[in-house]
N, CA, C and O atoms as a printed pandas DataFrame, in Angstrom:
     atom_number atom_name residue_name chain_id  residue_number  x_coord  y_coord  z_coord
0              1         N          MET        A               1   56.465   35.527   -1.504
1              2        CA          MET        A               1   55.466   35.937   -0.466
2              3         C          MET        A               1   54.647   37.143   -0.967
3              4         O          MET        A               1   55.197   38.106   -1.501
4              5         N          PRO        A               2   53.291   37.061   -0.774
5              6        CA          PRO        A               2   52.431   38.121   -1.257
6              7         C          PRO        A               2   52.482   39.281   -0.367
7              8         O          PRO        A               2   52.894   39.173    0.788
8              9         N          TYR        A               3   52.060   40.434   -0.887
9             10        CA          TYR        A               3   51.990   41.800   -0.163
10            11         C          TYR        A               3   50.528   42.078    0.019
11            12         O          TYR        A               3   49.680   41.673   -0.775
12            13         N          ALA        A               4   50.257   42.796    1.107
13            14        CA          ALA        A               4   48.908   43.285    1.421
14            15         C          ALA        A               4   48.935   44.574    2.093
15            16         O          ALA        A               4   49.806   44.839    2.922
16            17         N          LEU        A               5   47.913   45.470    1.731
17            18        CA          LEU        A               5   47.759   46.659    2.531
18            19         C          LEU        A               5   47.089   46.405    3.939
19            20         O          LEU        A               5   45.942   45.966    4.021
20            21         N          ILE        A               6   47.789   46.673    4.935
21            22        CA          ILE        A               6   47.334   46.442    6.272
22            23         C          ILE        A               6   46.732   47.762    6.773
23            24         O          ILE        A               6   47.422   48.780    6.726
24            25         N          PRO        A               7   45.533   47.792    7.229
25            26        CA          PRO        A               7   44.832   48.956    7.679
26            27         C          PRO        A               7   45.543   49.941    8.639
27            28         O          PRO        A               7   45.371   51.154    8.514
28            29         N          GLU        A               8   46.286   49.454    9.529
29            30        CA          GLU        A               8   47.035   50.380   10.484
30            31         C          GLU        A               8   48.097   51.270    9.684
31            32         O          GLU        A               8   49.224   50.905    9.349
32            33         N          GLY        A               9   47.530   52.457    9.458
33            34        CA          GLY        A               9   48.326   53.462    8.698
34            35         C          GLY        A               9   48.517   53.088    7.243
35            36         O          GLY        A               9   49.314   53.735    6.565
36            37         N          TYR        A              10   47.840   52.094    6.732
37            38        CA          TYR        A              10   47.960   51.670    5.314
38            39         C          TYR        A              10   49.433   51.430    4.838
39            40         O          TYR        A              10   49.923   52.037    3.886
40            41         N          THR        A              11   50.105   50.481    5.593
41            42        CA          THR        A              11   51.420   50.154    5.178
42            43         C          THR        A              11   51.309   48.876    4.350
43            44         O          THR        A              11   50.442   48.030    4.570
44            45         N          LEU        A              12   52.193   48.779    3.426
45            46        CA          LEU        A              12   52.288   47.615    2.550
46            47         C          LEU        A              12   53.404   46.645    3.186
47            48         O          LEU        A              12   54.583   46.975    3.314
48            49         N          LYS        A              13   52.876   45.423    3.559
49            50        CA          LYS        A              13   53.728   44.456    4.264
50            51         C          LYS        A              13   53.739   43.176    3.524
51            52         O          LYS        A              13   52.831   42.888    2.745
52            53         N          LYS        A              14   54.708   42.436    3.742
53            54        CA          LYS        A              14   54.741   40.996    3.321
54            55         C          LYS        A              14   53.887   40.309    4.238
55            56         O          LYS        A              14   53.941   40.555    5.443
56            57         N          VAL        A              15   53.051   39.412    3.724
57            58        CA          VAL        A              15   52.128   38.659    4.645
58            59         C          VAL        A              15   52.172   37.200    4.306
59            60         O          VAL        A              15   52.391   36.819    3.156
60            61         N          THR        A              16   51.959   36.367    5.331
61            62        CA          THR        A              16   51.911   34.894    5.081
62            63         C          THR        A              16   50.514   34.564    4.421
63            64         O          THR        A              16   49.630   35.412    4.300
64            65         N          THR        A              17   50.407   33.355    4.039
65            66        CA          THR        A              17   49.192   32.928    3.361
66            67         C          THR        A              17   48.044   33.067    4.305
67            68         O          THR        A              17   46.976   33.513    3.884
68            69         N          ALA        A              18   48.191   32.711    5.566
69            70        CA          ALA        A              18   47.152   32.760    6.555
70            71         C          ALA        A              18   46.744   34.213    6.749
71            72         O          ALA        A              18   45.551   34.510    6.808
72            73         N          GLN        A              19   47.715   35.131    6.849
73            74        CA          GLN        A              19   47.493   36.609    7.026
74            75         C          GLN        A              19   46.666   37.119    5.859
75            76         O          GLN        A              19   45.673   37.827    6.030
76            77         N          GLU        A              20   47.129   36.718    4.605
77            78        CA          GLU        A              20   46.422   37.161    3.430
78            79         C          GLU        A              20   44.919   36.653    3.410
79            80         O          GLU        A              20   44.008   37.382    3.017
80            81         N          ALA        A              21   44.741   35.505    3.809
81            82        CA          ALA        A              21   43.360   34.928    3.895
82            83         C          ALA        A              21   42.540   35.693    4.890
83            84         O          ALA        A              21   41.352   35.928    4.670
84            85         N          ALA        A              22   43.165   36.096    6.008
85            86        CA          ALA        A              22   42.421   36.854    7.054
86            87         C          ALA        A              22   42.049   38.225    6.537
87            88         O          ALA        A              22   40.961   38.716    6.838
88            89         N          VAL        A              23   42.936   38.870    5.754
89            90        CA          VAL        A              23   42.680   40.208    5.194
90            91         C          VAL        A              23   41.559   40.116    4.214
91            92         O          VAL        A              23   40.660   40.958    4.220
92            93         N          HIS        A              24   41.584   39.075    3.333
93            94        CA          HIS        A              24   40.468   38.872    2.364
94            95         C          HIS        A              24   39.145   38.618    3.086
95            96         O          HIS        A              24   38.084   39.099    2.688
96            97         N          SER        A              25   39.256   37.856    4.142
97            98        CA          SER        A              25   37.997   37.547    4.840
98            99         C          SER        A              25   37.322   38.835    5.527
99           100         O          SER        A              25   36.109   39.040    5.557
100          101         N          LYS        A              26   38.275   39.637    6.055
101          102        CA          LYS        A              26   37.886   40.897    6.743
102          103         C          LYS        A              26   37.238   41.851    5.688
103          104         O          LYS        A              26   36.208   42.468    5.958
104          105         N          ARG        A              27   37.885   41.960    4.444
105          106        CA          ARG        A              27   37.330   42.866    3.429
106          107         C          ARG        A              27   36.096   42.334    2.926
107          108         O          ARG        A              27   35.215   43.157    2.676
108          109         N          ARG        A              28   35.835   40.985    2.706
109          110        CA          ARG        A              28   34.653   40.423    2.317
110          111         C          ARG        A              28   33.510   40.625    3.289
111          112         O          ARG        A              28   32.365   40.854    2.898
112          113         N          HIS        A              29   33.867   40.529    4.628
113          114        CA          HIS        A              29   32.882   40.829    5.629
114          115         C          HIS        A              29   32.482   42.291    5.630
115          116         O          HIS        A              29   31.299   42.583    5.803
116          117         N          ASP        A              30   33.428   43.249    5.442
117          118        CA          ASP        A              30   33.152   44.633    5.295
118          119         C          ASP        A              30   32.147   44.957    4.112
119          120         O          ASP        A              30   31.229   45.768    4.236
120          121         N          ASP        A              31   32.417   44.224    2.921
121          122        CA          ASP        A              31   31.648   44.363    1.733
122          123         C          ASP        A              31   30.213   43.959    2.002
123          124         O          ASP        A              31   29.289   44.679    1.624
124          125         N          VAL        A              32   30.006   42.815    2.652
125          126        CA          VAL        A              32   28.758   42.305    2.923
126          127         C          VAL        A              32   27.924   43.294    3.852
127          128         O          VAL        A              32   26.737   43.550    3.650
128          129         N          LEU        A              33   28.643   43.790    4.836
129          130        CA          LEU        A              33   28.003   44.715    5.796
130          131         C          LEU        A              33   27.596   45.983    5.050
131          132         O          LEU        A              33   26.512   46.513    5.293
132          133         N          ALA        A              34   28.486   46.504    4.102
133          134        CA          ALA        A              34   28.144   47.653    3.326
134          135         C          ALA        A              34   26.925   47.403    2.412
135          136         O          ALA        A              34   26.084   48.288    2.254
136          137         N          LEU        A              35   26.833   46.254    1.837
137          138        CA          LEU        A              35   25.694   45.892    0.963
138          139         C          LEU        A              35   24.372   45.783    1.744
139          140         O          LEU        A              35   23.318   46.227    1.291
140          141         N          LEU        A              36   24.481   45.144    2.996
141          142        CA          LEU        A              36   23.305   45.023    3.816
142          143         C          LEU        A              36   22.881   46.431    4.431
143          144         O          LEU        A              36   21.723   46.650    4.786
144          145         N          GLY        A              37   23.824   47.291    4.523
145          146        CA          GLY        A              37   23.540   48.646    5.071
146          147         C          GLY        A              37   22.967   49.610    4.176
147          148         O          GLY        A              37   22.431   50.640    4.582
148          149         N          ASN        A              38   23.082   49.255    2.803
149          150        CA          ASN        A              38   22.469   50.115    1.784
150          151         C          ASN        A              38   20.960   50.045    1.780
151          152         O          ASN        A              38   20.326   48.990    1.816
152          153         N          GLU        A              39   20.442   51.246    1.735
153          154        CA          GLU        A              39   18.919   51.352    1.762
154          155         C          GLU        A              39   18.286   50.781    0.470
155          156         O          GLU        A              39   17.105   50.434    0.464
156          157         N          ASN        A              40   19.027   50.692   -0.559
157          158        CA          ASN        A              40   18.403   50.229   -1.857
158          159         C          ASN        A              40   18.491   48.751   -2.098
159          160         O          ASN        A              40   17.923   48.246   -3.066
160          161         N          THR        A              41   19.205   48.031   -1.222
161          162        CA          THR        A              41   19.346   46.568   -1.328
162          163         C          THR        A              41   18.113   45.846   -1.379
163          164         O          THR        A              41   17.963   44.986   -2.247
164          165         N          PRO        A              42   17.103   46.125   -0.447
165          166        CA          PRO        A              42   15.886   45.353   -0.459
166          167         C          PRO        A              42   15.052   45.603   -1.774
167          168         O          PRO        A              42   14.328   44.740   -2.271
168          169         N          LEU        A              43   15.216   46.808   -2.264
169          170        CA          LEU        A              43   14.474   47.108   -3.590
170          171         C          LEU        A              43   15.064   46.333   -4.675
171          172         O          LEU        A              43   14.324   45.803   -5.503
172          173         N          ILE        A              44   16.357   46.217   -4.744
173          174        CA          ILE        A              44   16.970   45.465   -5.836
174          175         C          ILE        A              44   16.716   44.009   -5.722
175          176         O          ILE        A              44   16.476   43.367   -6.745
176          177         N          ILE        A              45   16.752   43.412   -4.512
177          178        CA          ILE        A              45   16.489   42.055   -4.263
178          179         C          ILE        A              45   15.030   41.823   -4.636
179          180         O          ILE        A              45   14.726   40.858   -5.338
180          181         N          GLY        A              46   14.141   42.664   -4.194
181          182        CA          GLY        A              46   12.711   42.488   -4.528
182          183         C          GLY        A              46   12.416   42.570   -6.015
183          184         O          GLY        A              46   11.578   41.813   -6.505
184          185         N          GLY        A              47   13.025   43.395   -6.702
185          186        CA          GLY        A              47   12.836   43.599   -8.168
186          187         C          GLY        A              47   13.360   42.317   -8.869
187          188         O          GLY        A              47   12.691   41.819   -9.775
188          189         N          ILE        A              48   14.516   41.777   -8.482
189          190        CA          ILE        A              48   14.982   40.538   -9.131
190          191         C          ILE        A              48   14.070   39.395   -8.804
191          192         O          ILE        A              48   13.803   38.593   -9.699
192          193         N          VAL        A              49   13.575   39.248   -7.618
193          194        CA          VAL        A              49   12.687   38.115   -7.271
194          195         C          VAL        A              49   11.472   38.264   -8.029
195          196         O          VAL        A              49   10.984   37.274   -8.574
196          197         N          THR        A              50   10.910   39.445   -8.125
197          198        CA          THR        A              50    9.612   39.691   -8.855
198          199         C          THR        A              50    9.809   39.383  -10.307
199          200         O          THR        A              50    8.919   38.790  -10.916
200          201         N          ALA        A              51   10.940   39.755  -10.913
201          202        CA          ALA        A              51   11.188   39.561  -12.359
202          203         C          ALA        A              51   11.301   38.057  -12.563
203          204         O          ALA        A              51   10.971   37.615  -13.664
204          205         N          VAL        A              52   11.717   37.255  -11.653
205          206        CA          VAL        A              52   11.896   35.865  -11.798
206          207         C          VAL        A              52   10.616   35.107  -11.572
207          208         O          VAL        A              52   10.286   34.153  -12.277
208          209         N          LEU        A              53    9.877   35.584  -10.523
209          210        CA          LEU        A              53    8.640   34.871  -10.159
210          211         C          LEU        A              53    7.387   35.159  -10.882
211          212         O          LEU        A              53    6.492   34.314  -10.878
212          213         N          VAL        A              54    7.254   36.240  -11.480
213          214        CA          VAL        A              54    6.055   36.682  -12.131
214          215         C          VAL        A              54    5.680   35.799  -13.332
215          216         O          VAL        A              54    4.506   35.466  -13.491
216          217         N          PRO        A              55    6.687   35.395  -14.218
217          218        CA          PRO        A              55    6.335   34.456  -15.211
218          219         C          PRO        A              55    5.945   33.097  -14.742
219          220         O          PRO        A              55    5.072   32.465  -15.335
220          221         N          VAL        A              56    6.601   32.598  -13.631
221          222        CA          VAL        A              56    6.278   31.354  -13.124
222          223         C          VAL        A              56    4.916   31.305  -12.554
223          224         O          VAL        A              56    4.188   30.336  -12.772
224          225         N          ILE        A              57    4.518   32.370  -11.789
225          226        CA          ILE        A              57    3.220   32.418  -11.206
226          227         C          ILE        A              57    2.092   32.545  -12.245
227          228         O          ILE        A              57    1.014   31.964  -12.116
228          229         N          ALA        A              58    2.411   33.351  -13.301
229          230        CA          ALA        A              58    1.453   33.553  -14.409
230          231         C          ALA        A              58    1.146   32.205  -15.084
231          232         O          ALA        A              58    0.002   31.888  -15.408
232          233         N          LYS        A              59    2.182   31.460  -15.270
233          234        CA          LYS        A              59    2.126   30.152  -15.957
234          235         C          LYS        A              59    1.310   29.209  -15.117
235          236         O          LYS        A              59    0.480   28.473  -15.650
236          237         N          GLN        A              60    1.523   29.208  -13.802
237          238        CA          GLN        A              60    0.782   28.388  -12.865
238          239         C          GLN        A              60   -0.742   28.767  -12.868
239          240         O          GLN        A              60   -1.615   27.900  -12.830
240          241         N          ILE        A              61   -1.003   30.069  -12.914
241          242        CA          ILE        A              61   -2.418   30.541  -12.879
242          243         C          ILE        A              61   -3.065   30.123  -14.193
243          244         O          ILE        A              61   -4.225   29.710  -14.174
244          245         N          ALA        A              62   -2.373   30.208  -15.351
245          246        CA          ALA        A              62   -2.897   29.758  -16.575
246          247         C          ALA        A              62   -3.208   28.258  -16.599
247          248         O          ALA        A              62   -4.232   27.861  -17.154
248          249         N          GLU        A              63   -2.418   27.480  -16.056
249          250        CA          GLU        A              63   -2.623   26.067  -15.933
250          251         C          GLU        A              63   -3.891   25.779  -15.054
251          252         O          GLU        A              63   -4.702   24.910  -15.374
252          253         N          ASP        A              64   -4.016   26.540  -13.946
253          254        CA          ASP        A              64   -5.115   26.243  -12.984
254          255         C          ASP        A              64   -6.460   26.686  -13.658
255          256         O          ASP        A              64   -7.505   26.071  -13.450
256          257         N          LEU        A              65   -6.387   27.756  -14.456
257          258        CA          LEU        A              65   -7.649   28.215  -15.118
258          259         C          LEU        A              65   -7.890   27.502  -16.427
259          260         O          LEU        A              65   -8.953   27.645  -17.032
260          261         N          GLY        A              66   -6.907   26.731  -16.870
261          262        CA          GLY        A              66   -7.127   26.009  -18.178
262          263         C          GLY        A              66   -7.006   26.907  -19.407
263          264         O          GLY        A              66   -7.491   26.563  -20.486
264          265         N          GLU        A              67   -6.353   28.067  -19.236
265          266        CA          GLU        A              67   -6.138   28.962  -20.371
266          267         C          GLU        A              67   -4.964   28.522  -21.185
267          268         O          GLU        A              67   -4.179   27.665  -20.779
268          269         N          ASP        A              68   -4.852   29.142  -22.381
269          270        CA          ASP        A              68   -3.709   28.947  -23.257
270          271         C          ASP        A              68   -2.473   29.537  -22.589
271          272         O          ASP        A              68   -2.439   30.739  -22.328
272          273         N          GLN        A              69   -1.497   28.755  -22.315
273          274        CA          GLN        A              69   -0.314   29.251  -21.540
274          275         C          GLN        A              69    0.547   30.210  -22.528
275          276         O          GLN        A              69    1.194   31.154  -22.075
276          277         N          GLY        A              70    0.510   29.924  -23.799
277          278        CA          GLY        A              70    1.286   30.744  -24.763
278          279         C          GLY        A              70    0.843   32.254  -24.716
279          280         O          GLY        A              70    1.665   33.171  -24.725
280          281         N          ILE        A              71   -0.504   32.442  -24.665
281          282        CA          ILE        A              71   -0.911   33.846  -24.612
282          283         C          ILE        A              71   -0.541   34.505  -23.273
283          284         O          ILE        A              71   -0.103   35.655  -23.253
284          285         N          ILE        A              72   -0.708   33.814  -22.206
285          286        CA          ILE        A              72   -0.244   34.391  -20.849
286          287         C          ILE        A              72    1.194   34.747  -20.889
287          288         O          ILE        A              72    1.625   35.859  -20.585
288          289         N          GLU        A              73    1.974   33.656  -21.315
289          290        CA          GLU        A              73    3.468   33.839  -21.294
290          291         C          GLU        A              73    3.841   34.980  -22.168
291          292         O          GLU        A              73    4.684   35.777  -21.759
292          293         N          LYS        A              74    3.262   35.140  -23.395
293          294        CA          LYS        A              74    3.548   36.231  -24.290
294          295         C          LYS        A              74    3.194   37.554  -23.618
295          296         O          LYS        A              74    3.973   38.501  -23.730
296          297         N          SER        A              75    2.073   37.668  -22.932
297          298        CA          SER        A              75    1.669   38.885  -22.322
298          299         C          SER        A              75    2.601   39.346  -21.195
299          300         O          SER        A              75    2.881   40.536  -21.050
300          301         N          VAL        A              76    3.090   38.348  -20.377
301          302        CA          VAL        A              76    3.968   38.635  -19.320
302          303         C          VAL        A              76    5.269   39.120  -19.854
303          304         O          VAL        A              76    5.818   40.110  -19.370
304          305         N          LYS        A              77    5.809   38.396  -20.914
305          306        CA          LYS        A              77    7.088   38.909  -21.567
306          307         C          LYS        A              77    6.944   40.272  -22.098
307          308         O          LYS        A              77    7.810   41.112  -21.856
308          309         N          THR        A              78    5.908   40.548  -22.807
309          310        CA          THR        A              78    5.732   41.894  -23.397
310          311         C          THR        A              78    5.553   42.936  -22.326
311          312         O          THR        A              78    6.017   44.068  -22.465
312          313         N          ALA        A              79    4.884   42.562  -21.262
313          314        CA          ALA        A              79    4.863   43.627  -20.145
314          315         C          ALA        A              79    6.150   43.885  -19.521
315          316         O          ALA        A              79    6.482   45.028  -19.208
316          317         N          PHE        A              80    6.943   42.796  -19.314
317          318        CA          PHE        A              80    8.273   42.845  -18.782
318          319         C          PHE        A              80    9.261   43.725  -19.622
319          320         O          PHE        A              80    9.901   44.659  -19.138
320          321         N          TYR        A              81    9.319   43.316  -20.972
321          322        CA          TYR        A              81   10.211   44.042  -21.875
322          323         C          TYR        A              81    9.799   45.461  -22.084
323          324         O          TYR        A              81   10.673   46.315  -22.227
324          325         N          ASP        A              82    8.430   45.805  -22.115
325          326        CA          ASP        A              82    8.013   47.122  -22.505
326          327         C          ASP        A              82    7.944   48.030  -21.284
327          328         O          ASP        A              82    8.118   49.239  -21.437
328          329         N          TYR        A              83    7.692   47.495  -20.034
329          330        CA          TYR        A              83    7.391   48.392  -18.967
330          331         C          TYR        A              83    8.322   48.329  -17.769
331          332         O          TYR        A              83    8.022   48.927  -16.736
332          333         N          THR        A              84    9.441   47.624  -17.872
333          334        CA          THR        A              84   10.422   47.605  -16.776
334          335         C          THR        A              84   11.744   48.044  -17.328
335          336         O          THR        A              84   12.052   47.926  -18.514
336          337         N          VAL        A              85   12.529   48.576  -16.365
337          338        CA          VAL        A              85   13.974   48.967  -16.792
338          339         C          VAL        A              85   14.792   47.812  -17.123
339          340         O          VAL        A              85   15.506   47.737  -18.123
340          341         N          LEU        A              86   14.643   46.842  -16.159
341          342        CA          LEU        A              86   15.413   45.564  -16.352
342          343         C          LEU        A              86   15.078   44.908  -17.733
343          344         O          LEU        A              86   15.967   44.391  -18.409
344          345         N          GLY        A              87   13.801   44.943  -18.122
345          346        CA          GLY        A              87   13.430   44.443  -19.422
346          347         C          GLY        A              87   14.079   45.191  -20.589
347          348         O          GLY        A              87   14.534   44.608  -21.573
348          349         N          LYS        A              88   14.093   46.541  -20.417
349          350        CA          LYS        A              88   14.718   47.398  -21.506
350          351         C          LYS        A              88   16.216   47.073  -21.663
351          352         O          LYS        A              88   16.739   46.911  -22.765
352          353         N          ILE        A              89   16.872   46.988  -20.491
353          354        CA          ILE        A              89   18.289   46.649  -20.491
354          355         C          ILE        A              89   18.501   45.260  -21.104
355          356         O          ILE        A              89   19.405   45.086  -21.921
356          357         N          THR        A              90   17.747   44.344  -20.753
357          358        CA          THR        A              90   17.848   42.998  -21.377
358          359         C          THR        A              90   17.633   43.032  -22.814
359          360         O          THR        A              90   18.417   42.432  -23.549
360          361         N          GLN        A              91   16.572   43.724  -23.318
361          362        CA          GLN        A              91   16.335   43.847  -24.684
362          363         C          GLN        A              91   17.525   44.519  -25.416
363          364         O          GLN        A              91   17.953   44.051  -26.471
364          365         N          PHE        A              92   18.028   45.582  -24.860
365          366        CA          PHE        A              92   19.212   46.365  -25.364
366          367         C          PHE        A              92   20.349   45.474  -25.512
367          368         O          PHE        A              92   21.033   45.526  -26.534
368          369         N          ALA        A              93   20.616   44.626  -24.533
369          370        CA          ALA        A              93   21.795   43.712  -24.530
370          371         C          ALA        A              93   21.584   42.699  -25.639
371          372         O          ALA        A              93   22.524   42.411  -26.381
372          373         N          GLN        A              94   20.342   42.128  -25.786
373          374        CA          GLN        A              94   20.175   41.198  -26.759
374          375         C          GLN        A              94   20.326   41.775  -28.244
375          376         O          GLN        A              94   20.681   41.050  -29.174
376          377         N          ASP        A              95   20.045   43.071  -28.389
377          378        CA          ASP        A              95   20.081   43.636  -29.692
378          379         C          ASP        A              95   21.511   44.113  -30.076
379          380         O          ASP        A              95   21.766   44.440  -31.236
380          381         N          LEU        A              96   22.398   44.147  -29.129
381          382        CA          LEU        A              96   23.807   44.677  -29.447
382          383         C          LEU        A              96   24.448   43.712  -30.446
383          384         O          LEU        A              96   24.287   42.493  -30.386
384          385         N          ASP        A              97   25.150   44.308  -31.324
385          386        CA          ASP        A              97   25.920   43.494  -32.285
386          387         C          ASP        A              97   27.386   43.721  -31.851
387          388         O          ASP        A              97   27.993   44.729  -32.214
388          389         N          LEU        A              98   27.956   42.754  -31.055
389          390        CA          LEU        A              98   29.230   42.922  -30.508
390          391         C          LEU        A              98   30.369   42.700  -31.564
391          392         O          LEU        A              98   31.520   43.071  -31.330
392          393         N          SER        A              99   30.017   42.097  -32.704
393          394        CA          SER        A              99   30.986   41.813  -33.712
394          395         C          SER        A              99   31.548   43.137  -34.317
395          396         O          SER        A              99   32.623   43.142  -34.918
396          397         N          LYS        A             100   30.811   44.234  -34.147
397          398        CA          LYS        A             100   31.287   45.526  -34.710
398          399         C          LYS        A             100   32.423   46.180  -33.795
399          400         O          LYS        A             100   33.151   47.090  -34.193
400          401         N          LEU        A             101   32.486   45.632  -32.572
401          402        CA          LEU        A             101   33.489   46.152  -31.711
402          403         C          LEU        A             101   34.927   45.868  -32.183
403          404         O          LEU        A             101   35.844   46.634  -31.886
404          405         N          LYS        A             102   35.114   44.757  -32.923
405          406        CA          LYS        A             102   36.376   44.472  -33.461
406          407         C          LYS        A             102   36.813   45.456  -34.478
407          408         O          LYS        A             102   38.011   45.700  -34.618
408          409         N          GLU        A             103   35.925   46.020  -35.180
409          410        CA          GLU        A             103   36.227   47.053  -36.213
410          411         C          GLU        A             103   36.695   48.392  -35.665
411          412         O          GLU        A             103   37.336   49.170  -36.371
412          413         N          LEU        A             104   36.372   48.655  -34.407
413          414        CA          LEU        A             104   36.699   49.931  -33.829
414          415         C          LEU        A             104   38.255   50.080  -33.666
415          416         O          LEU        A             104   38.984   49.147  -33.330
416          417         N          SER        A             105   38.654   51.271  -33.922
417          418        CA          SER        A             105   40.029   51.561  -33.772
418          419         C          SER        A             105   40.197   52.371  -32.396
419          420         O          SER        A             105   39.467   53.329  -32.140
420          421         N          PRO        A             106   41.169   51.944  -31.558
421          422        CA          PRO        A             106   41.428   52.741  -30.390
422          423         C          PRO        A             106   41.657   54.237  -30.621
423          424         O          PRO        A             106   41.307   55.029  -29.746
424          425         N          ARG        A             107   42.220   54.661  -31.744
425          426        CA          ARG        A             107   42.480   55.966  -32.089
426          427         C          ARG        A             107   41.107   56.765  -32.313
427          428         O          ARG        A             107   40.992   57.955  -32.017
428          429         N          GLY        A             108   40.176   56.065  -32.814
429          430        CA          GLY        A             108   38.920   56.670  -33.151
430          431         C          GLY        A             108   38.117   56.954  -31.921
431          432         O          GLY        A             108   37.196   57.768  -31.992
432          433         N          LEU        A             109   38.394   56.348  -30.808
433          434        CA          LEU        A             109   37.638   56.610  -29.568
434          435         C          LEU        A             109   38.148   57.843  -28.818
435          436         O          LEU        A             109   37.472   58.332  -27.913
436          437         N          ALA        A             110   39.251   58.318  -29.156
437          438        CA          ALA        A             110   39.825   59.489  -28.439
438          439         C          ALA        A             110   39.179   60.735  -28.918
439          440         O          ALA        A             110   39.512   61.823  -28.450
């Protein structure tokens, strides 16, 4: 039988499967409320939506104008990677050579 921390005085109790599901559901609900209550959430969602939609919209505009889509797409990607934080993080992640992590010794990190 699983154990769970029950909020009343934070006691550790044995709980049934239904009780465990209820505790998880309550915690998930609290996490969603905390996320929605955060003042930065709309900015993050807007940034992600913008990063996804800008290349799509630029491609559609290029099609409508009869322009070369390759040039437009390259310009949008260049602007994204050069002028946004998300682009810099993406570029950094792509440039990482994770194979070198195997060579690191835990003693060398201390």
